[in-house]
C-alpha positions as CSV (number, residue, x, y, z in Angstrom):
1,M,0.0,0.0,0.0
2,R,1.8,3.1,-1.2
3,Q,1.7,6.6,0.1
4,S,-0.8,8.5,-1.9
5,A,-4.1,10.2,-1.4
6,I,-6.9,7.8,-0.8
7,R,-9.3,8.0,-3.7
8,Q,-12.9,8.3,-2.7
9,V,-15.1,6.0,-4.8
10,G,-18.8,6.8,-4.7
11,Y,-21.8,4.7,-5.5
12,N,-22.5,5.2,-9.2
13,P,-24.8,2.5,-10.6
14,P,-25.6,2.2,-14.3
15,P,-28.7,3.8,-15.6
16,G,-31.8,2.1,-14.3
17,K,-29.9,0.2,-11.6
18,A,-30.1,2.7,-8.7
19,G,-31.0,1.0,-5.4
20,E,-30.1,-2.4,-6.7
21,V,-27.3,-4.8,-5.9
22,E,-25.0,-4.9,-8.9
23,V,-23.6,-8.4,-9.7
24,E,-20.9,-9.2,-12.3
25,T,-17.7,-11.1,-12.6
26,V,-14.4,-9.7,-11.6
27,Q,-13.1,-9.7,-15.1
28,V,-16.2,-8.0,-16.6
29,L,-15.9,-5.3,-13.9
30,L,-12.2,-4.7,-14.7
31,D,-12.9,-4.6,-18.5
32,R,-15.9,-2.3,-18.0
33,A,-14.3,0.2,-15.6
34,G,-10.7,0.0,-16.9
35,R,-7.9,-1.5,-14.9
36,H,-6.5,1.9,-14.1
37,E,-9.5,2.5,-11.9
38,F,-8.2,-0.2,-9.5
39,A,-4.5,0.8,-9.4
40,T,-4.8,3.2,-6.5
41,T,-5.9,3.0,-2.9
42,Q,-9.7,3.4,-2.6
43,R,-12.2,4.3,0.1
44,L,-15.7,3.2,-0.9
45,D,-18.9,4.7,0.2
46,F,-20.9,1.5,-0.6
47,H,-20.7,-2.2,0.2
48,F,-18.4,-4.3,-2.1
49,M,-18.0,-8.0,-2.0
50,L,-15.7,-10.5,-3.8
51,A,-16.5,-14.2,-4.0
52,V,-13.6,-16.0,-5.7
53,T,-14.2,-18.9,-8.0
54,S,-10.8,-19.4,-9.6
55,G,-7.2,-18.3,-9.4
56,R,-5.2,-16.6,-6.7
57,A,-4.5,-13.1,-5.6
58,T,-4.4,-10.9,-2.5
59,H,-6.5,-8.0,-1.4
60,M,-5.6,-5.5,1.4
61,V,-8.3,-3.9,3.5
62,D,-7.2,-1.6,6.3
63,F,-3.7,-3.2,6.5
64,A,-5.1,-6.7,6.7
65,E,-4.0,-8.7,3.7
66,H,-6.5,-11.4,2.6
67,R,-5.6,-14.3,0.5
68,L,-8.0,-14.8,-2.3
69,R,-8.5,-18.4,-3.3
70,P,-11.5,-20.4,-4.6
71,G,-14.1,-20.3,-1.8
72,A,-12.9,-16.9,-0.4
73,V,-15.5,-14.3,0.2
74,L,-14.4,-10.8,1.1
75,W,-16.7,-8.0,2.3
76,V,-15.4,-4.3,2.1
77,R,-17.8,-2.1,4.0
78,P,-18.4,1.7,3.4
79,G,-15.5,3.8,4.8
80,Q,-12.9,1.0,4.7
81,V,-9.8,1.5,2.7
82,Q,-8.8,-1.2,0.1
83,R,-6.0,-1.9,-2.3
84,W,-6.2,-4.5,-5.0
85,G,-3.5,-7.0,-5.7
86,D,-2.9,-8.8,-9.0
87,L,-5.9,-8.0,-11.2
88,T,-5.2,-10.8,-13.7
89,G,-4.7,-13.6,-11.2
90,F,-8.3,-14.5,-10.3
91,D,-12.0,-14.4,-11.2
92,G,-15.2,-14.6,-9.3
93,Y,-18.3,-12.6,-8.6
94,T,-18.5,-9.0,-7.4
95,L,-21.4,-7.5,-5.5
96,A,-21.9,-3.8,-5.0
97,F,-24.8,-2.2,-3.2
98,P,-25.6,1.0,-1.3
99,P,-25.9,1.4,2.5
100,G,-29.4,0.9,3.8
101,L,-30.5,-1.4,1.0
102,V,-31.6,-4.4,3.1
103,D,-34.4,-4.5,5.7
104,P,-33.7,-3.7,9.4
105,E,-34.0,-7.3,10.5
106,T,-31.4,-8.5,7.9
107,D,-29.2,-5.6,8.9
108,A,-29.3,-6.6,12.6
109,L,-28.9,-10.3,12.1
110,A,-26.1,-10.1,9.5
111,S,-24.3,-6.9,10.9
112,V,-24.6,-5.4,7.4
113,E,-24.0,-1.8,8.3
114,S,-21.6,-2.5,11.2
115,A,-17.9,-1.8,10.7
116,Y,-17.4,-4.8,13.0
117,G,-19.1,-7.4,10.9
118,T,-17.2,-10.4,9.6
119,P,-15.0,-9.3,6.7
120,F,-13.7,-12.6,5.3
121,W,-14.7,-16.2,4.8
122,S,-12.8,-19.2,3.5
123,L,-15.5,-21.7,2.6
124,T,-15.4,-25.5,2.5
125,P,-16.5,-27.2,-0.7
126,H,-20.0,-27.9,0.8
127,Q,-20.3,-24.2,1.9
128,R,-19.2,-23.1,-1.5
129,D,-22.0,-25.1,-3.1
130,V,-24.6,-23.3,-0.9
131,V,-23.1,-19.8,-1.5
132,D,-22.4,-20.4,-5.2
133,S,-26.1,-21.3,-5.9
134,L,-27.2,-17.9,-4.5
135,L,-24.5,-16.1,-6.5
136,V,-25.5,-17.7,-9.7
137,A,-29.2,-16.8,-9.0
138,L,-28.2,-13.2,-8.3
139,S,-26.0,-13.0,-11.4
140,R,-28.8,-14.2,-13.6
141,L,-31.4,-12.0,-12.2
142,S,-29.3,-8.8,-12.2
143,P,-29.4,-8.3,-16.0
144,D,-32.9,-9.7,-16.4
145,Q,-35.0,-7.2,-18.4
146,T,-38.1,-9.3,-18.5
147,L,-39.1,-8.1,-15.1
148,A,-40.4,-4.7,-14.4
149,P,-37.6,-2.7,-12.6
150,D,-39.4,-2.5,-9.3
151,L,-40.0,-6.3,-9.3
152,R,-36.4,-7.0,-10.3
153,R,-35.2,-4.6,-7.6
154,A,-37.3,-6.3,-4.9
155,A,-36.3,-9.8,-6.0
156,L,-32.6,-8.9,-6.0
157,T,-32.9,-7.4,-2.5
158,H,-34.5,-10.5,-1.2
159,L,-31.8,-12.7,-2.8
160,L,-29.1,-10.5,-1.4
161,S,-30.6,-10.7,2.1
162,T,-30.7,-14.5,1.8
163,F,-27.0,-14.5,0.7
164,L,-25.9,-12.3,3.5
165,L,-27.8,-14.3,6.1
166,R,-26.3,-17.6,4.9
167,L,-22.9,-16.0,5.2
168,R,-23.8,-14.9,8.7
169,G,-24.6,-18.5,9.5
170,L,-21.2,-19.5,8.3
171,S,-19.3,-16.9,10.4
172,G,-18.9,-19.1,13.5
173,T,-19.3,-16.1,15.7
174,G,-22.1,-17.4,17.8
175,P,-25.9,-16.7,17.8
176,A,-26.9,-13.6,15.9
177,G,-28.2,-10.8,18.2
178,A,-26.3,-12.1,21.2
179,L,-24.1,-9.0,21.7
180,P,-25.1,-6.6,24.5
181,D,-27.0,-3.6,23.4
182,A,-24.7,-1.3,25.3
183,Y,-21.7,-2.7,23.4
184,V,-23.3,-2.4,20.0
185,A,-24.4,1.2,20.7
186,F,-20.9,2.1,22.0
187,R,-18.9,0.7,19.1
188,D,-21.3,2.3,16.6
189,L,-20.8,5.7,18.3
190,V,-17.1,5.2,18.4
191,E,-17.2,4.7,14.6
192,T,-18.6,8.1,14.1
193,E,-17.1,10.1,17.0
194,H,-13.6,8.7,17.4
195,A,-11.9,11.8,15.9
196,R,-13.7,14.1,18.4
197,Q,-14.2,11.9,21.5
198,H,-11.6,9.9,23.4
199,S,-13.2,9.6,26.8
200,V,-15.0,6.5,27.9
201,A,-17.0,8.5,30.5
202,E,-18.2,10.9,27.8
203,Y,-19.3,8.1,25.5
204,A,-21.2,6.5,28.5
205,A,-22.9,9.8,29.2
206,A,-23.9,10.3,25.6
207,L,-25.4,6.8,25.4
208,G,-27.1,7.0,28.8
209,Y,-25.1,4.2,30.4
210,S,-22.8,4.2,33.4
211,T,-19.1,3.7,32.7
212,R,-19.3,0.4,34.6
213,T,-22.0,-0.8,32.3
214,L,-19.9,-0.1,29.2
215,V,-16.9,-1.9,30.8
216,R,-19.0,-5.0,31.5
217,A,-20.6,-5.0,28.1
218,T,-17.4,-4.6,26.1
219,Q,-15.5,-7.1,28.3
220,A,-18.4,-9.6,27.7
221,A,-18.6,-9.0,24.0
222,A,-15.1,-8.4,22.9
223,G,-12.8,-9.2,25.9
224,V,-11.3,-5.8,26.0
225,T,-11.9,-2.5,27.7
226,P,-13.9,0.4,26.2
227,K,-10.7,2.5,26.1
228,R,-9.1,-0.2,24.0
229,I,-11.9,-0.1,21.5
230,I,-11.6,3.7,21.2
231,D,-7.8,3.6,20.9
232,D,-7.9,0.8,18.3
233,R,-10.3,2.9,16.1
234,I,-8.1,6.0,16.4
235,L,-5.0,4.0,15.6
236,L,-6.6,2.5,12.5
237,E,-7.6,5.9,11.2
238,S,-4.1,7.3,12.0
239,R,-2.5,4.5,10.1
240,R,-4.8,5.1,7.1
241,L,-3.8,8.8,7.0
242,L,-0.1,8.2,7.5
243,V,0.2,5.8,4.6
244,H,-2.5,7.0,2.2
245,S,-2.1,10.8,2.5
246,D,0.7,13.3,2.5
247,Q,-0.6,15.2,5.5
248,T,2.0,16.0,8.2
249,V,2.0,14.1,11.5
250,G,0.8,17.2,13.3
251,R,-2.1,17.7,10.9
252,I,-3.1,14.1,11.2
253,G,-3.0,14.3,15.0
254,S,-5.1,17.5,15.0
255,A,-7.7,15.8,12.7
256,L,-7.9,13.0,15.2
257,G,-8.5,15.2,18.2
258,F,-5.0,15.6,19.7
259,D,-4.0,19.1,20.8
260,D,-0.4,19.0,19.5
261,A,1.9,16.8,17.4
262,S,4.0,15.7,20.3
263,N,1.1,14.2,22.2
264,F,-0.1,12.4,19.1
265,T,3.4,11.1,18.4
266,A,3.8,9.8,22.0
267,W,0.3,8.2,21.9
268,F,0.9,6.5,18.5
269,E,4.4,5.2,19.5
270,K,3.0,3.6,22.7
271,R,0.3,1.8,20.8
272,A,2.0,1.0,17.5
273,G,5.5,0.3,18.8
274,M,7.0,2.9,16.5
275,L,7.0,6.5,15.7
276,P,4.4,7.8,13.1
277,T,7.2,8.7,10.7
278,E,8.7,5.2,11.0
279,F,5.3,3.6,10.3
280,R,4.9,5.8,7.3
281,R,8.3,4.8,5.9
282,L,7.6,1.1,6.6
283,F,4.3,0.9,4.7
284,A,4.6,3.6,2.1
285,R,5.8,2.1,-1.1
């Protein structure tokens, strides 16, 4: 992942496809958009999924490198930063859809709009059969012009929900909906407020919980303290900005709520094990 500005990529469906899940193969996507579109680091404002059917490659999402092999399913959620690997080394299905497309029940059960949802699956042959049948159905329905647009859109959304719920059942993360409400509300607020708010007590007050309740909820759900969740989210954003932008360390610290560059540098070194400038040199290439 090289040091360059993160390119913002917006949801821009073809004519007549707004509000639908778009389904096509990787190679069709690359040929349609042009391979140059995938040569730089991207931050998407929509959901993007890859389901690999052949070949091998890697795909980096927020500094986690995922190995793409047959049976791999990768989910890049809005706001995450991605960088493609070898564009010629694999094929499969791609799915793109805007936030808020699925119904609230599917959203809650499959953690669709949560930045903490499962990002990657490596499916067994039996699991691949289940998932591939849904992907084939989606890929056949997506270009179908025999249905009225509103009927096609509804049918695609139902199939997408089924696909996402089946993946949720394969995640191995325990019963859906088992996370404490306080934890879910806290982590979602951290996602939006981490650059402005660093205090556990202030998050608790904003959510109407006691600090003790947040501590119990996060320990039960994630095995870490609320402060660790806040710090991890700030650290992720600081890494993104260090590697994918040319902003100074001081400006990055200021954007993330630190009062001066030295405080941010000390904070980052304690948590990352190196200075911000060292991290930038290590990952920028």
